C-alpha positions in Angstrom: 0.0 0.0 0.0 1.2 3.5 -0.9 0.0 6.7 0.7 0.9 10.0 -0.9 0.9 11.8 2.4 0.8 15.6 1.9 1.2 18.0 -1.0 -1.7 16.4 -3.0 -2.8 19.8 -4.3 0.4 20.6 -6.3 0.9 19.1 -9.8 4.6 18.8 -9.4 4.4 16.9 -6.1 1.8 14.6 -7.6 4.0 13.9 -10.7 6.9 13.1 -8.4 4.7 10.7 -6.3 3.5 8.9 -9.4 6.9 8.7 -11.1 8.9 7.6 -8.1 6.5 5.6 -6.0 3.3 4.5 -7.8 4.6 3.6 -11.2 7.6 1.6 -9.8 5.3 -0.3 -7.5 3.0 -1.3 -10.3 5.9 -2.2 -12.5 7.2 -4.7 -10.0 3.8 -6.5 -10.0 3.7 -6.3 -13.8 7.2 -7.9 -14.0 6.1 -10.8 -11.8 3.1 -11.3 -14.2 5.4 -11.2 -17.2 7.8 -13.8 -15.7 4.9 -16.2 -15.0 3.3 -15.7 -18.5 6.4 -16.6 -20.5 5.8 -15.6 -24.1 2.0 -15.1 -23.6 0.6 -11.5 -23.8 1.0 -10.1 -20.3 -1.8 -7.5 -20.8 -4.4 -10.3 -20.9 -3.5 -11.3 -17.3 -2.7 -7.9 -15.8 -5.5 -5.4 -15.0 -5.3 -2.1 -13.2 -8.4 -0.6 -11.7 -8.7 3.0 -10.6 -11.3 3.9 -8.0 -12.3 7.5 -7.6 -15.1 9.2 -5.7 -13.3 12.3 -4.4 -9.9 13.9 -4.2 -7.8 16.8 -5.3 -8.1 17.4 -9.1 -4.3 17.5 -9.4 -4.0 14.0 -7.8 -6.8 12.4 -9.8 -5.6 13.9 -13.1 -2.0 12.8 -12.6 -2.9 9.2 -11.7 -5.3 8.8 -14.6 -2.9 10.1 -17.1 0.1 8.0 -15.8 -1.9 4.8 -16.0 -3.3 5.1 -19.5 -0.8 2.5 -20.8 -2.6 -0.1 -18.8 -6.1 0.9 -20.0 -7.4 0.7 -16.4 -10.9 -0.2 -15.4 -12.7 2.5 -13.6 -14.5 1.8 -10.4 -16.6 4.9 -9.9 -18.4 5.7 -6.7 -20.7 8.4 -8.0 -22.7 9.0 -4.8 -20.1 9.1 -2.0 -22.3 10.9 0.5 -24.2 7.7 1.2 -20.9 6.2 2.4 -19.8 9.3 4.2 -23.1 9.8 6.1 -24.2 6.2 6.6 -21.0 4.3 6.4 -22.6 1.8 4.0 -22.1 1.5 0.2 -25.1 0.9 -2.0 -24.9 -1.2 -5.2 -26.5 1.7 -7.0 -23.7 3.9 -6.2 -20.9 1.9 -7.8 -20.2 1.7 -11.5 -17.5 -0.6 -13.0 -16.5 0.9 -16.3 -14.2 -0.3 -19.1 -11.3 2.0 -20.1 -13.2 3.1 -23.2 -16.1 4.4 -21.1 -13.8 6.3 -18.7 -12.1 7.8 -21.7 -15.5 9.5 -22.5 -15.6 7.5 -25.8 -17.7 4.5 -24.9 -19.3 2.3 -27.5 -23.0 3.0 -28.3 -25.4 0.5 -29.8 -26.0 1.2 -33.4 -29.7 0.3 -32.9 -30.3 3.6 -31.1 -29.3 5.8 -34.0 -31.9 8.1 -35.4 -33.0 7.0 -38.8 -31.9 9.5 -41.4 -29.2 11.1 -39.3 -25.7 11.3 -40.7 -24.4 8.7 -38.3 -27.2 6.3 -39.2 -26.6 6.7 -42.9 -22.8 6.2 -42.4 -23.3 3.0 -40.5 -25.7 1.7 -43.1 -23.3 2.6 -45.9 -20.5 0.8 -44.1 -22.7 -2.3 -43.6 -23.6 -2.2 -47.3 -19.9 -2.1 -48.3 -19.2 -5.0 -45.9 -22.1 -7.0 -47.4 -20.7 -6.4 -50.9 -17.3 -7.6 -49.7 -18.8 -10.8 -48.3 -20.7 -11.3 -51.5 -17.6 -11.0 -53.6 -15.4 -13.4 -51.6 -18.1 -16.0 -50.8 -19.3 -16.2 -54.4 -17.5 -17.8 -57.4 -16.6 -14.4 -58.7 -12.9 -14.2 -59.6 -10.9 -11.7 -57.6 -7.3 -11.0 -56.6 -8.0 -10.0 -52.9 -6.1 -12.8 -51.4 -3.5 -13.3 -54.1 -2.5 -9.7 -54.7 -4.4 -6.8 -53.1 -4.3 -8.1 -49.6 -1.7 -10.9 -49.7 0.4 -9.6 -46.9 -1.9 -9.6 -43.9 -5.1 -10.9 -45.4 -6.8 -8.1 -43.5 -9.3 -6.0 -45.3 -10.0 -2.5 -44.0 -13.0 -0.7 -45.4 -13.4 3.1 -45.0 -16.5 5.1 -45.8 -16.3 8.9 -46.0 -19.2 11.3 -45.8 -18.7 14.5 -47.7 -21.2 17.4 -47.3 -20.7 20.7 -49.1 -23.8 22.3 -47.7 -25.4 22.0 -44.3 -28.8 20.8 -45.6 -27.2 18.6 -48.2 -27.6 14.8 -47.8 -24.0 14.4 -48.8 -22.0 11.9 -50.8 -20.4 8.7 -49.6 -17.0 7.6 -50.8 -15.5 4.3 -50.0 -11.9 2.9 -50.0 -10.0 -0.2 -49.0 -6.4 -0.8 -48.0 -4.0 -2.3 -50.6 -0.9 -4.3 -49.7 1.0 -5.0 -52.8 4.6 -5.2 -51.4 5.8 -1.9 -52.8 8.9 0.0 -51.3 6.6 2.9 -50.6 4.4 0.8 -48.3 0.8 0.0 -48.3 -2.1 2.3 -49.1 -4.5 2.6 -46.2 -8.3 2.6 -46.6 -8.7 6.0 -45.0 -6.4 7.8 -47.4 -7.9 5.8 -50.3 -11.4 7.1 -49.5 -10.2 10.7 -49.2 -8.3 10.4 -52.4 -11.3 9.0 -54.2 -13.4 12.0 -53.0 -10.8 14.5 -54.2 -10.5 12.7 -57.6 -14.3 12.9 -58.0 -14.4 16.6 -57.0 -11.2 18.7 -57.4 -13.1 21.5 -55.6 -13.2 19.5 -52.4 -12.2 21.4 -49.3 -11.2 20.0 -45.9 -14.2 21.4 -44.1 -16.5 19.4 -46.5 -15.3 16.2 -44.8 -17.7 15.2 -42.0 -17.4 11.6 -40.9 -15.1 8.7 -41.7 -16.0 5.1 -40.8 -13.3 2.4 -40.5 -14.2 -1.3 -40.4 -11.9 -4.3 -40.3 -12.7 -7.6 -42.1 -10.7 -10.8 -42.6 -9.6 -13.1 -45.4 -8.9 -16.5 -43.7 -5.8 -18.3 -44.8 -7.5 -21.6 -45.4 -9.9 -20.7 -48.1 -8.6 -18.8 -51.1 -10.4 -15.5 -51.1 -13.3 -16.5 -48.9 -14.2 -14.6 -45.8 -15.1 -15.9 -42.4 -18.1 -14.3 -40.7 -16.6 -13.5 -37.4 -19.5 -11.8 -35.7 -23.3 -12.3 -35.7 -25.3 -9.9 -37.9 -27.9 -9.7 -35.2 -28.4 -6.5 -33.3 -29.0 -8.6 -30.2 -26.8 -9.5 -27.4 -27.0 -10.3 -23.7 -29.0 -7.3 -22.5 -29.7 -6.1 -19.0 -31.7 -3.1 -18.0 -33.1 -1.6 -14.9 -33.9 1.3 -12.7 -33.6 1.8 -9.0 -37.1 2.3 -7.7 -37.7 4.9 -5.0 -38.9 2.1 -2.7 -35.5 0.5 -2.8 -33.3 2.0 -0.1 -30.0 3.4 -1.4 -28.4 2.7 2.0 -28.6 -1.1 1.5 -25.1 -2.4 2.2 -23.2 -4.4 -0.4 -23.5 -8.1 0.2 -20.5 -10.4 0.4 -21.7 -12.0 -2.8 -21.8 -8.6 -4.6 -18.4 -7.7 -3.3 -17.0 -10.9 -4.7 -18.6 -10.4 -8.1 -17.4 -6.7 -8.0 -13.9 -7.9 -7.3 -14.0 -10.4 -10.1 -15.4 -7.8 -12.5 -12.6 -5.4 -11.6 -9.9 -8.1 -12.0 -11.1 -9.0 -15.5 -11.6 -5.3 -16.4 -14.8 -6.1 -18.2 -12.6 -7.5 -20.9 -12.8 -11.2 -19.8 -13.3 -13.8 -22.4 -16.3 -16.1 -22.3 -16.1 -19.9 -21.7 -15.2 -20.1 -25.4 -11.5 -19.0 -25.6 -12.0 -17.9 -29.2 -14.5 -15.2 -28.1 -14.1 -11.9 -26.4 -16.7 -9.4 -25.1 -17.7 -5.9 -25.9 -19.8 -4.1 -23.3 -22.0 -1.5 -25.0 -24.2 0.9 -23.0 -26.8 3.5 -23.8 -27.9 6.0 -21.2 -31.4 7.4 -20.8 -32.1 11.1 -20.4 -32.3 12.2 -16.8 -35.6 13.6 -15.6 -34.8 16.0 -12.8 -38.3 15.5 -11.4 -37.9 11.7 -11.1 -36.6 10.4 -7.8 -35.5 7.1 -9.2 -32.0 6.4 -10.3 -31.8 5.8 -14.1 -29.6 2.9 -15.2 -27.9 2.3 -18.4 -29.1 -0.4 -20.8 -26.1 -2.8 -21.3 -25.5 -5.2 -24.1 -22.7 -7.7 -24.1 -21.6 -8.6 -27.6 -19.5 -11.7 -27.9 -17.1 -11.3 -30.8 -14.6 -13.8 -32.3 -11.0 -13.1 -31.4 -10.1 -12.7 -35.1 -12.3 -9.7 -35.3 -9.7 -6.8 -34.9 -12.3 -4.1 -34.5 -12.3 -1.3 -33.3 -9.6 -0.3 -35.7 -8.1 3.1 -35.3 -6.2 4.9 -38.0 -2.5 4.1 -38.3 0.2 6.7 -37.6 0.3 7.9 -41.2 -3.4 8.2 -41.5 -3.6 9.9 -38.1 -1.3 12.7 -39.4 -3.5 13.1 -42.5 -6.6 13.3 -40.3 -5.1 15.8 -37.9 -4.2 18.1 -40.8 -7.8 18.0 -41.9 -9.1 18.6 -38.4 -6.8 21.6 -38.1 -9.4 23.6 -40.1 -12.4 21.3 -39.5 -13.0 20.6 -35.8 -16.2 18.7 -36.6 -14.4 16.0 -38.6 -14.8 12.7 -36.7 -13.8 9.1 -37.1 -16.3 6.2 -36.5 -15.0 2.8 -35.5 -17.0 -0.3 -34.5 -17.1 -3.0 -31.8 -17.3 -5.8 -34.4 -17.5 -6.6 -38.1 -21.3 -6.4 -38.0 -21.2 -2.8 -36.7 -23.5 -3.6 -33.7 -21.8 -0.9 -31.6 -19.9 2.2 -32.7 -17.3 4.7 -31.3 -17.1 8.3 -32.4 -13.9 10.3 -31.8 -12.7 13.6 -33.0 -10.0 13.3 -35.7 -8.0 15.9 -33.9 -7.3 13.5 -31.1 -5.4 10.9 -33.1 
């Protein structure tokens, strides 16, 4: 156990504490895990959780930033007064959140998108391009996907770009794919391909015309020529749980021993645990209701757990070269955003500003 003692309000003192005490202590535990894992990926067996309910902003900010390399799970006590005043902790007051949620970019279910909105149309356009890909590779149609265009990694990346010149315009969608043809200049990424296609179609294209860019990863399996493996269900479903905390349910109810054990297990796995099938992994996708200030109940998020095959490499963020491109566009267009997905079926989506890559 480490205690930071005093000077928790000064950034320089907090940085010193994190660098010289906290990080070395975590590194020692991590080293032990690495030694026990051999050549296995250590990150799958090493989880850091950060619990925050109060504290000096300098301390909280410094710890959060220093631990980002571990993608820590967040244990958020959002109603600490229950504990302070009654010395009990209610189950309704504790949220265990994956790293993506604490980063303020949690996945949202695609099923909640408003029909006709730009995001809705972008997701549908991406699904349409993915369906075309599956049609090509699963049919008897001749193609060079596996033998030439994607022969290096056998990973297909689809990008769909929405361009709108006018606010009330429905816009135009441009698509692109990566190409890996073993050239000295390197591969051409899907994101740059889509942007280049838009410019080739309209030489009057300006950076502020670019609105949304979707990126989706698909696979060519090595065992079947150019055929693709469906690595995620096309269903919008998933293991779903919903609920609200009724006013009749006392918030001061203490956490039971069973709940504490399940909470500890949830923290240790970081909500990234695999299912009983080792070839599957989970995505937790939440949607939050609007809060009614006149309602005394506690609104709860609707959670869906999507099980996805390990081969599914979504969400797929832009590579370093593409990130530089996107940042140059975002320099004059702060609304330009990148959309990635929880799985190849686009059941959940992430939206991030292109300026952050």
